[in-house]
Structure formats: C-alpha cells, structure tokens
LUMTORPA-755905 format. One record per atom (N, C-alpha, C): residue number from 1; residue in one letter; atom name; x negated, y, z negated. Coordinates in steps of 0.05 Angstrom, whole numbers, plus 5000, padded with zeros to 4 digits. Layout:
BEGIN
<rec drenro="NUM" nudren="A" koltor="CA" east="X" north="Y" up="Z"/>
...
***
This chain:
BEGIN
<rec drenro="1" nudren="M" koltor="N" east="9206" north="5730" up="5355"/>
<rec drenro="1" nudren="M" koltor="CA" east="9233" north="5732" up="5346"/>
<rec drenro="1" nudren="M" koltor="C" east="9250" north="5712" up="5356"/>
<rec drenro="2" nudren="S" koltor="N" east="9273" north="5701" up="5348"/>
<rec drenro="2" nudren="S" koltor="CA" east="9292" north="5683" up="5360"/>
<rec drenro="2" nudren="S" koltor="C" east="9321" north="5691" up="5357"/>
<rec drenro="3" nudren="A" koltor="N" east="9340" north="5683" up="5367"/>
<rec drenro="3" nudren="A" koltor="CA" east="9373" north="5686" up="5360"/>
<rec drenro="3" nudren="A" koltor="C" east="9379" north="5659" up="5345"/>
<rec drenro="4" nudren="V" koltor="N" east="9393" north="5670" up="5325"/>
<rec drenro="4" nudren="V" koltor="CA" east="9409" north="5650" up="5308"/>
<rec drenro="4" nudren="V" koltor="C" east="9436" north="5650" up="5311"/>
<rec drenro="5" nudren="A" koltor="N" east="9450" north="5628" up="5317"/>
<rec drenro="5" nudren="A" koltor="CA" east="9481" north="5631" up="5314"/>
<rec drenro="5" nudren="A" koltor="C" east="9492" north="5616" up="5285"/>
<rec drenro="6" nudren="T" koltor="N" east="9508" north="5630" up="5269"/>
<rec drenro="6" nudren="T" koltor="CA" east="9520" north="5622" up="5244"/>
<rec drenro="6" nudren="T" koltor="C" east="9549" north="5623" up="5247"/>
<rec drenro="7" nudren="R" koltor="N" east="9563" north="5608" up="5229"/>
<rec drenro="7" nudren="R" koltor="CA" east="9589" north="5605" up="5230"/>
<rec drenro="7" nudren="R" koltor="C" east="9598" north="5622" up="5207"/>
<rec drenro="8" nudren="R" koltor="N" east="9620" north="5641" up="5216"/>
<rec drenro="8" nudren="R" koltor="CA" east="9633" north="5654" up="5192"/>
<rec drenro="8" nudren="R" koltor="C" east="9659" north="5645" up="5187"/>
<rec drenro="9" nudren="R" koltor="N" east="9666" north="5645" up="5168"/>
<rec drenro="9" nudren="R" koltor="CA" east="9699" north="5641" up="5158"/>
<rec drenro="9" nudren="R" koltor="C" east="9718" north="5645" up="5181"/>
<rec drenro="10" nudren="G" koltor="N" east="9732" north="5626" up="5181"/>
<rec drenro="10" nudren="G" koltor="CA" east="9753" north="5626" up="5207"/>
<rec drenro="10" nudren="G" koltor="C" east="9742" north="5614" up="5229"/>
<rec drenro="11" nudren="G" koltor="N" east="9721" north="5608" up="5232"/>
<rec drenro="11" nudren="G" koltor="CA" east="9707" north="5594" up="5255"/>
<rec drenro="11" nudren="G" koltor="C" east="9694" north="5607" up="5275"/>
<rec drenro="12" nudren="Q" koltor="N" east="9691" north="5637" up="5271"/>
<rec drenro="12" nudren="Q" koltor="CA" east="9680" north="5656" up="5289"/>
<rec drenro="12" nudren="Q" koltor="C" east="9650" north="5651" up="5285"/>
<rec drenro="13" nudren="L" koltor="N" east="9632" north="5654" up="5311"/>
<rec drenro="13" nudren="L" koltor="CA" east="9605" north="5655" up="5311"/>
<rec drenro="13" nudren="L" koltor="C" east="9594" north="5680" up="5308"/>
<rec drenro="14" nudren="A" koltor="N" east="9573" north="5683" up="5289"/>
<rec drenro="14" nudren="A" koltor="CA" east="9555" north="5708" up="5293"/>
<rec drenro="14" nudren="A" koltor="C" east="9530" north="5703" up="5296"/>
<rec drenro="15" nudren="L" koltor="N" east="9521" north="5717" up="5320"/>
<rec drenro="15" nudren="L" koltor="CA" east="9494" north="5722" up="5326"/>
<rec drenro="15" nudren="L" koltor="C" east="9474" north="5742" up="5318"/>
<rec drenro="16" nudren="G" koltor="N" east="9450" north="5728" up="5308"/>
<rec drenro="16" nudren="G" koltor="CA" east="9435" north="5750" up="5291"/>
<rec drenro="16" nudren="G" koltor="C" east="9409" north="5744" up="5304"/>
<rec drenro="17" nudren="T" koltor="N" east="9389" north="5756" up="5293"/>
<rec drenro="17" nudren="T" koltor="CA" east="9359" north="5754" up="5303"/>
<rec drenro="17" nudren="T" koltor="C" east="9345" north="5746" up="5278"/>
<rec drenro="18" nudren="E" koltor="N" east="9326" north="5725" up="5283"/>
<rec drenro="18" nudren="E" koltor="CA" east="9311" north="5714" up="5259"/>
<rec drenro="18" nudren="E" koltor="C" east="9282" north="5724" up="5263"/>
<rec drenro="19" nudren="H" koltor="N" east="9270" north="5739" up="5246"/>
<rec drenro="19" nudren="H" koltor="CA" east="9241" north="5749" up="5248"/>
<rec drenro="19" nudren="H" koltor="C" east="9224" north="5724" up="5239"/>
<rec drenro="20" nudren="P" koltor="N" east="9201" north="5722" up="5257"/>
<rec drenro="20" nudren="P" koltor="CA" east="9183" north="5700" up="5242"/>
<rec drenro="20" nudren="P" koltor="C" east="9169" north="5706" up="5216"/>
<rec drenro="21" nudren="R" koltor="N" east="9167" north="5688" up="5198"/>
<rec drenro="21" nudren="R" koltor="CA" east="9157" north="5692" up="5171"/>
<rec drenro="21" nudren="R" koltor="C" east="9126" north="5689" up="5175"/>
<rec drenro="22" nudren="R" koltor="N" east="9108" north="5701" up="5157"/>
<rec drenro="22" nudren="R" koltor="CA" east="9081" north="5696" up="5161"/>
<rec drenro="22" nudren="R" koltor="C" east="9078" north="5671" up="5141"/>
<rec drenro="23" nudren="E" koltor="N" east="9069" north="5651" up="5147"/>
<rec drenro="23" nudren="E" koltor="CA" east="9067" north="5625" up="5130"/>
<rec drenro="23" nudren="E" koltor="C" east="9044" north="5624" up="5122"/>
<rec drenro="24" nudren="G" koltor="N" east="9037" north="5609" up="5099"/>
<rec drenro="24" nudren="G" koltor="CA" east="9015" north="5603" up="5083"/>
<rec drenro="24" nudren="G" koltor="C" east="8993" north="5589" up="5104"/>
<rec drenro="25" nudren="F" koltor="N" east="8966" north="5586" up="5100"/>
<rec drenro="25" nudren="F" koltor="CA" east="8950" north="5573" up="5110"/>
<rec drenro="25" nudren="F" koltor="C" east="8952" north="5540" up="5097"/>
<rec drenro="26" nudren="D" koltor="N" east="8957" north="5527" up="5119"/>
<rec drenro="26" nudren="D" koltor="CA" east="8956" north="5494" up="5111"/>
<rec drenro="26" nudren="D" koltor="C" east="8929" north="5484" up="5112"/>
<rec drenro="27" nudren="L" koltor="N" east="8912" north="5488" up="5099"/>
<rec drenro="27" nudren="L" koltor="CA" east="8884" north="5471" up="5098"/>
<rec drenro="27" nudren="L" koltor="C" east="8887" north="5442" up="5098"/>
<rec drenro="28" nudren="D" koltor="N" east="8904" north="5427" up="5077"/>
<rec drenro="28" nudren="D" koltor="CA" east="8905" north="5403" up="5079"/>
<rec drenro="28" nudren="D" koltor="C" east="8909" north="5388" up="5105"/>
<rec drenro="29" nudren="Q" koltor="N" east="8930" north="5404" up="5118"/>
<rec drenro="29" nudren="Q" koltor="CA" east="8935" north="5392" up="5147"/>
<rec drenro="29" nudren="Q" koltor="C" east="8912" north="5389" up="5164"/>
<rec drenro="30" nudren="R" koltor="N" east="8900" north="5419" up="5165"/>
<rec drenro="30" nudren="R" koltor="CA" east="8877" north="5421" up="5187"/>
<rec drenro="30" nudren="R" koltor="C" east="8854" north="5404" up="5182"/>
<rec drenro="31" nudren="L" koltor="N" east="8847" north="5401" up="5158"/>
<rec drenro="31" nudren="L" koltor="CA" east="8827" north="5383" up="5148"/>
<rec drenro="31" nudren="L" koltor="C" east="8834" north="5353" up="5156"/>
<rec drenro="32" nudren="R" koltor="N" east="8856" north="5345" up="5150"/>
<rec drenro="32" nudren="R" koltor="CA" east="8865" north="5317" up="5152"/>
<rec drenro="32" nudren="R" koltor="C" east="8860" north="5312" up="5191"/>
<rec drenro="33" nudren="R" koltor="N" east="8865" north="5330" up="5201"/>
<rec drenro="33" nudren="R" koltor="CA" east="8864" north="5329" up="5228"/>
<rec drenro="33" nudren="R" koltor="C" east="8833" north="5326" up="5242"/>
<rec drenro="34" nudren="E" koltor="N" east="8816" north="5335" up="5223"/>
<rec drenro="34" nudren="E" koltor="CA" east="8785" north="5341" up="5231"/>
<rec drenro="34" nudren="E" koltor="C" east="8772" north="5317" up="5213"/>
<rec drenro="35" nudren="R" koltor="N" east="8785" north="5307" up="5197"/>
<rec drenro="35" nudren="R" koltor="CA" east="8762" north="5285" up="5183"/>
<rec drenro="35" nudren="R" koltor="C" east="8772" north="5259" up="5194"/>
<rec drenro="36" nudren="S" koltor="N" east="8754" north="5243" up="5192"/>
<rec drenro="36" nudren="S" koltor="CA" east="8758" north="5213" up="5202"/>
<rec drenro="36" nudren="S" koltor="C" east="8784" north="5198" up="5179"/>
<rec drenro="37" nudren="T" koltor="N" east="8796" north="5181" up="5196"/>
<rec drenro="37" nudren="T" koltor="CA" east="8818" north="5160" up="5183"/>
<rec drenro="37" nudren="T" koltor="C" east="8807" north="5144" up="5160"/>
<rec drenro="38" nudren="N" koltor="N" east="8778" north="5145" up="5168"/>
<rec drenro="38" nudren="N" koltor="CA" east="8767" north="5116" up="5144"/>
<rec drenro="38" nudren="N" koltor="C" east="8749" north="5133" up="5120"/>
<rec drenro="39" nudren="C" koltor="N" east="8763" north="5152" up="5110"/>
<rec drenro="39" nudren="C" koltor="CA" east="8744" north="5162" up="5094"/>
<rec drenro="39" nudren="C" koltor="C" east="8746" north="5148" up="5062"/>
<rec drenro="40" nudren="S" koltor="N" east="8716" north="5149" up="5054"/>
<rec drenro="40" nudren="S" koltor="CA" east="8715" north="5135" up="5028"/>
<rec drenro="40" nudren="S" koltor="C" east="8732" north="5144" up="5007"/>
<rec drenro="41" nudren="D" koltor="N" east="8741" north="5171" up="5007"/>
<rec drenro="41" nudren="D" koltor="CA" east="8754" north="5187" up="4983"/>
<rec drenro="41" nudren="D" koltor="C" east="8787" north="5178" up="4988"/>
<rec drenro="42" nudren="G" koltor="N" east="8793" north="5165" up="5008"/>
<rec drenro="42" nudren="G" koltor="CA" east="8828" north="5162" up="5010"/>
<rec drenro="42" nudren="G" koltor="C" east="8836" north="5184" up="5031"/>
<rec drenro="43" nudren="G" koltor="N" east="8815" north="5205" up="5041"/>
<rec drenro="43" nudren="G" koltor="CA" east="8828" north="5228" up="5054"/>
<rec drenro="43" nudren="G" koltor="C" east="8837" north="5250" up="5038"/>
<rec drenro="44" nudren="R" koltor="N" east="8833" north="5250" up="5010"/>
<rec drenro="44" nudren="R" koltor="CA" east="8836" north="5276" up="4993"/>
<rec drenro="44" nudren="R" koltor="C" east="8817" north="5293" up="4993"/>
<rec drenro="45" nudren="L" koltor="N" east="8823" north="5322" up="4990"/>
<rec drenro="45" nudren="L" koltor="CA" east="8807" north="5339" up="4989"/>
<rec drenro="45" nudren="L" koltor="C" east="8792" north="5341" up="4956"/>
<rec drenro="46" nudren="T" koltor="N" east="8761" north="5351" up="4965"/>
<rec drenro="46" nudren="T" koltor="CA" east="8754" north="5351" up="4935"/>
<rec drenro="46" nudren="T" koltor="C" east="8760" north="5384" up="4924"/>
<rec drenro="47" nudren="L" koltor="N" east="8757" north="5387" up="4902"/>
<rec drenro="47" nudren="L" koltor="CA" east="8759" north="5415" up="4891"/>
<rec drenro="47" nudren="L" koltor="C" east="8749" north="5438" up="4912"/>
<rec drenro="48" nudren="E" koltor="N" east="8720" north="5437" up="4914"/>
<rec drenro="48" nudren="E" koltor="CA" east="8707" north="5450" up="4931"/>
<rec drenro="48" nudren="E" koltor="C" east="8722" north="5460" up="4959"/>
<rec drenro="49" nudren="Q" koltor="N" east="8729" north="5433" up="4967"/>
<rec drenro="49" nudren="Q" koltor="CA" east="8742" north="5444" up="4999"/>
<rec drenro="49" nudren="Q" koltor="C" east="8772" north="5452" up="4994"/>
<rec drenro="50" nudren="R" koltor="N" east="8787" north="5448" up="4971"/>
<rec drenro="50" nudren="R" koltor="CA" east="8814" north="5461" up="4966"/>
<rec drenro="50" nudren="R" koltor="C" east="8806" north="5487" up="4966"/>
<rec drenro="51" nudren="L" koltor="N" east="8795" north="5499" up="4945"/>
<rec drenro="51" nudren="L" koltor="CA" east="8788" north="5528" up="4940"/>
<rec drenro="51" nudren="L" koltor="C" east="8774" north="5538" up="4959"/>
<rec drenro="52" nudren="D" koltor="N" east="8759" north="5527" up="4983"/>
<rec drenro="52" nudren="D" koltor="CA" east="8744" north="5543" up="5001"/>
<rec drenro="52" nudren="D" koltor="C" east="8768" north="5544" up="5023"/>
<rec drenro="53" nudren="G" koltor="N" east="8786" north="5528" up="5025"/>
<rec drenro="53" nudren="G" koltor="CA" east="8815" north="5528" up="5044"/>
<rec drenro="53" nudren="G" koltor="C" east="8827" north="5555" up="5037"/>
<rec drenro="54" nudren="V" koltor="N" east="8834" north="5559" up="5005"/>
<rec drenro="54" nudren="V" koltor="CA" east="8852" north="5580" up="4998"/>
<rec drenro="54" nudren="V" koltor="C" east="8839" north="5605" up="5003"/>
<rec drenro="55" nudren="W" koltor="N" east="8808" north="5610" up="4998"/>
<rec drenro="55" nudren="W" koltor="CA" east="8797" north="5629" up="5003"/>
<rec drenro="55" nudren="W" koltor="C" east="8800" north="5639" up="5036"/>
<rec drenro="56" nudren="E" koltor="N" east="8795" north="5613" up="5052"/>
<rec drenro="56" nudren="E" koltor="CA" east="8789" north="5624" up="5080"/>
<rec drenro="56" nudren="E" koltor="C" east="8820" north="5630" up="5092"/>
<rec drenro="57" nudren="G" koltor="N" east="8842" north="5621" up="5078"/>
<rec drenro="57" nudren="G" koltor="CA" east="8867" north="5627" up="5084"/>
<rec drenro="57" nudren="G" koltor="C" east="8878" north="5656" up="5073"/>
<rec drenro="58" nudren="L" koltor="N" east="8865" north="5661" up="5051"/>
<rec drenro="58" nudren="L" koltor="CA" east="8869" north="5691" up="5038"/>
<rec drenro="58" nudren="L" koltor="C" east="8857" north="5713" up="5058"/>
<rec drenro="59" nudren="R" koltor="N" east="8836" north="5708" up="5068"/>
<rec drenro="59" nudren="R" koltor="CA" east="8821" north="5723" up="5083"/>
<rec drenro="59" nudren="R" koltor="C" east="8831" north="5723" up="5111"/>
<rec drenro="60" nudren="A" koltor="N" east="8839" north="5703" up="5125"/>
<rec drenro="60" nudren="A" koltor="CA" east="8844" north="5703" up="5151"/>
<rec drenro="60" nudren="A" koltor="C" east="8875" north="5711" up="5152"/>
<rec drenro="61" nudren="A" koltor="N" east="8890" north="5700" up="5135"/>
<rec drenro="61" nudren="A" koltor="CA" east="8922" north="5703" up="5140"/>
<rec drenro="61" nudren="A" koltor="C" east="8936" north="5722" up="5119"/>
<rec drenro="62" nudren="G" koltor="N" east="8918" north="5729" up="5098"/>
<rec drenro="62" nudren="G" koltor="CA" east="8928" north="5743" up="5073"/>
<rec drenro="62" nudren="G" koltor="C" east="8949" north="5724" up="5055"/>
<rec drenro="63" nudren="V" koltor="N" east="8951" north="5699" up="5062"/>
<rec drenro="63" nudren="V" koltor="CA" east="8966" north="5687" up="5049"/>
<rec drenro="63" nudren="V" koltor="C" east="8955" north="5656" up="5043"/>
<rec drenro="64" nudren="A" koltor="N" east="8963" north="5639" up="5027"/>
<rec drenro="64" nudren="A" koltor="CA" east="8953" north="5612" up="5021"/>
<rec drenro="64" nudren="A" koltor="C" east="8969" north="5598" up="5003"/>
<rec drenro="65" nudren="D" koltor="N" east="8970" north="5572" up="5005"/>
<rec drenro="65" nudren="D" koltor="CA" east="8979" north="5554" up="4984"/>
<rec drenro="65" nudren="D" koltor="C" east="8967" north="5554" up="4958"/>
<rec drenro="66" nudren="C" koltor="N" east="8978" north="5561" up="4938"/>
<rec drenro="66" nudren="C" koltor="CA" east="8962" north="5559" up="4909"/>
<rec drenro="66" nudren="C" koltor="C" east="8953" north="5532" up="4904"/>
<rec drenro="67" nudren="P" koltor="N" east="8924" north="5530" up="4894"/>
<rec drenro="67" nudren="P" koltor="CA" east="8915" north="5511" up="4887"/>
<rec drenro="67" nudren="P" koltor="C" east="8921" north="5494" up="4865"/>
<rec drenro="68" nudren="V" koltor="N" east="8936" north="5512" up="4845"/>
<rec drenro="68" nudren="V" koltor="CA" east="8947" north="5495" up="4825"/>
<rec drenro="68" nudren="V" koltor="C" east="8976" north="5489" up="4825"/>
<rec drenro="69" nudren="C" koltor="N" east="8992" north="5504" up="4838"/>
<rec drenro="69" nudren="C" koltor="CA" east="9019" north="5497" up="4834"/>
<rec drenro="69" nudren="C" koltor="C" east="9032" north="5491" up="4864"/>
<rec drenro="70" nudren="G" koltor="N" east="9018" north="5498" up="4886"/>
<rec drenro="70" nudren="G" koltor="CA" east="9029" north="5499" up="4914"/>
<rec drenro="70" nudren="G" koltor="C" east="9043" north="5522" up="4924"/>
<rec drenro="71" nudren="S" koltor="N" east="9055" north="5539" up="4903"/>
<rec drenro="71" nudren="S" koltor="CA" east="9071" north="5563" up="4914"/>
<rec drenro="71" nudren="S" koltor="C" east="9050" north="5585" up="4932"/>
<rec drenro="72" nudren="R" koltor="N" east="9064" north="5606" up="4939"/>
<rec drenro="72" nudren="R" koltor="CA" east="9050" north="5622" up="4958"/>
<rec drenro="72" nudren="R" koltor="C" east="9029" north="5639" up="4943"/>
<rec drenro="73" nudren="M" koltor="N" east="9012" north="5643" up="4953"/>
<rec drenro="73" nudren="M" koltor="CA" east="8990" north="5660" up="4939"/>
<rec drenro="73" nudren="M" koltor="C" east="8986" north="5684" up="4960"/>
<rec drenro="74" nudren="D" koltor="N" east="8987" north="5705" up="4952"/>
<rec drenro="74" nudren="D" koltor="CA" east="8983" north="5726" up="4973"/>
<rec drenro="74" nudren="D" koltor="C" east="8961" north="5747" up="4964"/>
<rec drenro="75" nudren="A" koltor="N" east="8944" north="5755" up="4985"/>
<rec drenro="75" nudren="A" koltor="CA" east="8915" north="5771" up="4984"/>
<rec drenro="75" nudren="A" koltor="C" east="8924" north="5791" up="4959"/>
<rec drenro="76" nudren="A" koltor="N" east="8901" north="5801" up="4945"/>
<rec drenro="76" nudren="A" koltor="CA" east="8905" north="5823" up="4928"/>
<rec drenro="76" nudren="A" koltor="C" east="8882" north="5839" up="4932"/>
<rec drenro="77" nudren="G" koltor="N" east="8885" north="5861" up="4918"/>
<rec drenro="77" nudren="G" koltor="CA" east="8863" north="5884" up="4925"/>
<rec drenro="77" nudren="G" koltor="C" east="8835" north="5870" up="4915"/>
<rec drenro="78" nudren="G" koltor="N" east="8817" north="5876" up="4927"/>
<rec drenro="78" nudren="G" koltor="CA" east="8788" north="5864" up="4919"/>
<rec drenro="78" nudren="G" koltor="C" east="8780" north="5845" up="4932"/>
<rec drenro="79" nudren="G" koltor="N" east="8796" north="5830" up="4943"/>
<rec drenro="79" nudren="G" koltor="CA" east="8787" north="5808" up="4960"/>
<rec drenro="79" nudren="G" koltor="C" east="8797" north="5781" up="4945"/>
<rec drenro="80" nudren="G" koltor="N" east="8810" north="5785" up="4929"/>
<rec drenro="80" nudren="G" koltor="CA" east="8822" north="5758" up="4910"/>
<rec drenro="80" nudren="G" koltor="C" east="8852" north="5753" up="4923"/>
<rec drenro="81" nudren="G" koltor="N" east="8869" north="5738" up="4905"/>
<rec drenro="81" nudren="G" koltor="CA" east="8892" north="5724" up="4912"/>
<rec drenro="81" nudren="G" koltor="C" east="8908" north="5721" up="4888"/>
<rec drenro="82" nudren="R" koltor="N" east="8930" north="5725" up="4885"/>
<rec drenro="82" nudren="R" koltor="CA" east="8949" north="5722" up="4863"/>
<rec drenro="82" nudren="R" koltor="C" east="8976" north="5700" up="4873"/>
<rec drenro="83" nudren="C" koltor="N" east="8979" north="5684" up="4856"/>
<rec drenro="83" nudren="C" koltor="CA" east="9002" north="5667" up="4856"/>
<rec drenro="83" nudren="C" koltor="C" east="9029" north="5678" up="4855"/>
<rec drenro="84" nudren="G" koltor="N" east="9050" north="5678" up="4866"/>
<rec drenro="84" nudren="G" koltor="CA" east="9075" north="5688" up="4861"/>
<rec drenro="84" nudren="G" koltor="C" east="9092" north="5668" up="4841"/>
<rec drenro="85" nudren="G" koltor="N" east="9081" north="5642" up="4843"/>
<rec drenro="85" nudren="G" koltor="CA" east="9096" north="5619" up="4828"/>
<rec drenro="85" nudren="G" koltor="C" east="9087" north="5619" up="4798"/>
<rec drenro="86" nudren="C" koltor="N" east="9059" north="5612" up="4797"/>
<rec drenro="86" nudren="C" koltor="CA" east="9046" north="5612" up="4768"/>
<rec drenro="86" nudren="C" koltor="C" east="9038" north="5633" up="4759"/>
<rec drenro="87" nudren="G" koltor="N" east="9027" north="5653" up="4777"/>
<rec drenro="87" nudren="G" koltor="CA" east="9009" north="5672" up="4763"/>
<rec drenro="87" nudren="G" koltor="C" east="8978" north="5669" up="4766"/>
<rec drenro="88" nudren="T" koltor="N" east="8971" north="5645" up="4775"/>
<rec drenro="88" nudren="T" koltor="CA" east="8945" north="5647" up="4780"/>
<rec drenro="88" nudren="T" koltor="C" east="8928" north="5664" up="4797"/>
<rec drenro="89" nudren="T" koltor="N" east="8907" north="5673" up="4789"/>
<rec drenro="89" nudren="T" koltor="CA" east="8892" north="5691" up="4805"/>
<rec drenro="89" nudren="T" koltor="C" east="8862" north="5680" up="4810"/>
<rec drenro="90" nudren="L" koltor="N" east="8851" north="5685" up="4836"/>
<rec drenro="90" nudren="L" koltor="CA" east="8826" north="5682" up="4844"/>
<rec drenro="90" nudren="L" koltor="C" east="8814" north="5709" up="4851"/>
<rec drenro="91" nudren="S" koltor="N" east="8789" north="5709" up="4838"/>
<rec drenro="91" nudren="S" koltor="CA" east="8774" north="5735" up="4847"/>
<rec drenro="91" nudren="S" koltor="C" east="8748" north="5729" up="4850"/>
***
C-alpha cells in the first residue's frame, strides 16, 4: 500500500491510499529475458508458448493477458479462464 497525493479544486492536496492491484502475468516479458537475443524466429512466441504462458498465469496468479486481444483474463471455475474484453474462454 502506498500514499497518493492528489490536488483538489482550489489547490488543496488530498492524501489517500492506493492499494496494489493484482496484475496479469506477463509471459512475453519473462520469456524474452530467458531466451537468447539471437533467436531465428525474431524473439516472437509460438502459439504453444503463448497458450502455455496464459495457463501458467491463470494457475499461478489467477489472471493473465488474453492471447486473442491482450485484455485481462481471469481464472474461471473448473480451471479455465475468461477474457473480460473479448469473451474468449479457455477450458
């Protein structure tokens, strides 16, 4: 938790608290760090790698980036996930 100062009308400062948000699992960033910079595929993920990362994020953090539109995908009952942006489901 961190403190945040915002300016109100009339120039007064208001202090509030900011709760940390649960962010999605960024597989692309993690894999780019792990992979060599001299990849023959230009450093892009395969479909299999992308879907594996989404599953890993859903299991580990309960959220991941949707492989279709990039919006937030939340874990759903039964071990799958559902995108809040485009409605894509993984099961």
